[in-house]
N, C-alpha and C positions, 0 to 999 in steps of 0.2 A: 656336325650340327650347323644348320643355316640360321643366321640371325636376321631379324627383320626390324628395321627402324620403328620406333614406337614413341608416342608423345610423352611417355614416362621417362625416357632417357634424359640424363642430365650431365652436362660438361662441368668439371670443376678442376681446380689446381690442387694437387696433393704435395704439401711441403716436405713430407717425409721422403717421398720418392722423387721430388723435384721434377714432376711431369704433369702434363694435362691428362686427366682421367675422364672416362665416360662411364657413368653408372648405367648399366643396361637394364636396371630395374627388375631383374629376375635372379638376383644373387650374384650376377657376374659383373666384373668391372674390367674395362679395357684400359691399359696403361700405354700411352703413346711412347714412341721411341726417342722423342726430342727433349733434351734437357732444357731447363729454364733459360740458359744463355742463348739458345737459338730462337726463343719465343719473344713476342712483343711484351713490353713492360707491364701492360695492364693485366696480362694473363696471371701473373703471380699474385695479384690482389683480387682477382675476380671471385665472386661468390658463384653459387650454382647458376648455370645458364641452361635453359631448355634446349633440347635438340630440336631444331626448327624444321619446317617443311622444306626449306632450301637445303638444309643439311641432308635430309632424307633423299631428296632428288639427286644431290651430288653423290651421295653414297651409292645409289643405284647406278649412276653413270659410271663411277669407278669400278663397281662390281661387274657391270655388264662388259666393259672393255677388258677386264682381267679374265673373262671367260674365254678369250681368244688364245690364251696361252695355257700350257699344261701346268697348273698350280693347284695345290690342295685347297679345298673350301675354307679351311681355317686360315691359311695364308692369304687367300683372296680377301676374306673379311678384314684381316689385319692390314693388308695393303690399302684397302678402301678407307678404313678408319684413319690410318696414318696420313693418307692423302687429304682427308678432311682437316686433320689437325694442321698439316702443312699449309693448306689453303687459308684456313681461318686464323691461325695463331702465330705463324712463323714470321720472324723478322725478314725484311728484304735482304737478299743476298746479291753479291757480285758474281757474274758468270765466271766459271772455271773451265772454259772451253778448250784450253790448250791441250788437254788430255786427248781430245777427239779430232778426227779428220773432218774437213769441210766437205759438204755434199750439195747444199742448196736445193734439196728436194722438197722441203716443207717450208712454206712461207710462214704460217702460224699453225701449230698443231692444235688439235681439239683437247679440251680438258678431259683427262682420263685416258687418252689415247696411249696405247702401248707403242713405243718407238725403239729403234735400234740406234746405236752409235758404233763407230769403228774407232778403236784406240790407235792413236798416233804411233805409240811405242812398238806394237807388235802386230798390228792389223787384225787383232781379234775383235769380236763384236760383243756387245752387252745390251741387255734389255732394261728399259726404264718405263715408268708410267708418268705421264704428265700430270702433276698435281695442280700447277697453276700455269696456264698458257699465257705468254706475253707476246707483244708485237715482235720483239727482236730476240728475246731469250725466255726460256721457260724453266720453272722449278720442276725437277724430275726426281722420282724415287726409284732406287734400284729394285728391280724385280727378282733378280737372282740372289743366291745366298751370299756370294762374295765377289768382289771385283778388285783386283790388284792394279792400282794406278801408278805403281812405281814408288812414289813418295808417300803413299797412304793406301790403306785397304778399306774399301767400302763394304758394308754389310747390308743385308736385306732391309729395305725401306729407308736407307740413308739418303738424304736429299743432296742434290747438287743442281746449280743453275747452269744451263747449257744454252749457248747461242743456237737459235733455230736452224741456222745453216749447217749445223752438225747433225741434225736429227734425220733419221731415215725411217720412212713409214714401215712398220712391221708387217710382214706377210707371213701367214701361216705356212709351215713346211708342207709341200705337196705330198699327198699320199701316194705310195708306190702302187702301180696297177696290180690288180689281182688277176692271175691267170688260172683258168679252170683246169687246163691240162698242159703238160710239157710237150713242146714240139720238137 
């Protein structure tokens, strides 16, 4: 099922779940991944806030960038909505770039861009989406299901702030050529 932003959508904080929620006005409610301790102080006291035109535009930006990777539509919507929550409501973070190798390929990524990083520990790569692009460091959400960083394990949509000199532009894997006949 594809969701489309609507002027009936409403942000609110649910004290029972300790999360920002988004009432999608069709009987569905989205619950963000971020607990209150990761969010700005005013979020826990906010009343309903309308889903704005800016929210809708950013949702579509996140959703469009996520089409470049092989991800189920439900996960694409979840990633885009968690990206919005991270951008609008998350407390500032300090970069935790020591997990990743330096590349200096991106000066400042675009918001919503899918990027790769290479882990220092084992040279494997991981995919993230840029939720908030900064001049020197960006808040990124994990796009894959899990990522073992050695001292902690990240799960889908978990945020981490990464210095931009660690980000590698994501390029889609090349399709293997199709041959009509065997030579």
